[in-house]
C-alpha positions in Angstrom: 0.0 0.0 0.0 1.2 3.5 -0.8 2.0 6.3 1.6 1.9 10.1 1.4 4.9 11.4 3.3 4.6 15.0 4.5 7.8 16.8 5.4 8.8 20.3 6.1 11.5 22.3 4.5 14.0 24.6 6.1 11.9 27.7 5.0 8.9 26.4 6.9 7.0 25.2 3.8 5.6 21.7 3.4 5.6 19.1 0.6 4.7 15.5 0.1 6.0 12.5 -1.7 3.7 9.6 -2.7 5.6 6.4 -2.3 4.5 3.0 -3.7 4.4 0.0 -1.4 8.0 -0.8 -2.2 9.1 2.7 -0.9 9.8 4.2 -4.3 8.8 7.8 -4.8 6.2 8.0 -7.6 4.9 11.6 -7.2 6.4 14.7 -5.6 4.4 17.9 -4.8 5.3 21.5 -5.1 5.8 23.5 -1.8 2.8 24.5 0.3 2.8 27.4 2.8 1.0 25.3 5.5 0.5 21.7 6.5 -3.2 22.1 6.0 -2.7 23.2 2.4 -0.4 20.3 1.9 -3.0 17.9 3.2 -5.6 19.5 0.9 -3.2 18.8 -2.0 -3.0 15.2 -1.0 -6.8 14.9 -1.0 -6.8 16.5 -4.5 -4.3 13.9 -5.7 -6.5 11.1 -4.3 -9.5 12.6 -6.2 -7.8 13.4 -9.5 -5.4 10.4 -9.9 -8.3 8.2 -11.1 -8.9 10.5 -14.1 -6.5 9.7 -17.0 -7.1 13.2 -18.5 -5.5 14.8 -15.4 -2.0 13.4 -16.4 0.1 15.4 -18.7 2.9 13.4 -20.4 6.0 15.4 -21.1 9.4 14.8 -22.8 12.2 16.6 -21.1 15.0 18.4 -23.1 17.3 15.5 -22.3 14.9 13.0 -23.9 13.6 11.5 -20.7 9.9 11.2 -20.0 7.9 12.4 -17.0 4.3 13.4 -16.1 2.5 15.9 -14.0 -0.9 15.3 -12.3 -3.1 18.3 -12.5 -6.3 19.4 -10.6 -9.4 20.3 -12.5 -8.3 24.0 -12.4 -5.0 23.1 -14.2 -2.9 23.5 -11.1 0.0 21.0 -10.9 -0.5 18.7 -7.9 2.6 16.6 -8.4 5.5 15.7 -10.7 7.0 12.3 -11.4 10.6 11.2 -11.6 12.3 11.0 -15.1 11.8 7.8 -17.0 14.0 6.3 -19.7 11.1 5.0 -21.8 7.5 5.8 -22.6 6.5 2.4 -21.1 8.2 3.4 -17.8 6.2 6.6 -17.8 3.0 4.6 -18.3 3.9 2.3 -15.5 4.5 5.3 -13.3 1.0 6.7 -14.0 -0.5 3.3 -13.3 1.4 3.2 -10.0 0.0 6.6 -8.9 -3.5 5.5 -9.9 -3.1 2.3 -7.9 -1.6 3.7 -4.8 -3.0 7.2 -4.3 -6.6 6.4 -3.5 -5.9 4.2 -0.4 -2.5 5.7 0.6 -2.1 6.5 4.2 -0.6 9.9 5.3 2.5 10.0 7.4 4.1 13.1 8.8 7.8 13.3 9.2 
């Protein structure tokens, strides 16, 4: 089962990583000004991850592949790691969809 790990940064901001059951980070958030806003971002990931149209597939300038997950208003909720192949990217999206809905929230 996946986990959302909330951590704070030195500047007082918060962010989360969604980790798959094997501990691998599959989605990383932007910074949030408060822990409450960060938790709201997690709830938005849980809601939007089931919708394939919320994932934007991108090819980086170095030729690697990554995706972002966006809310209905277009705001980026999280960004994936870089993948070597398009099939790796597709597996990453599937992992987010599989893990996000039932993932627990852990605060570091």
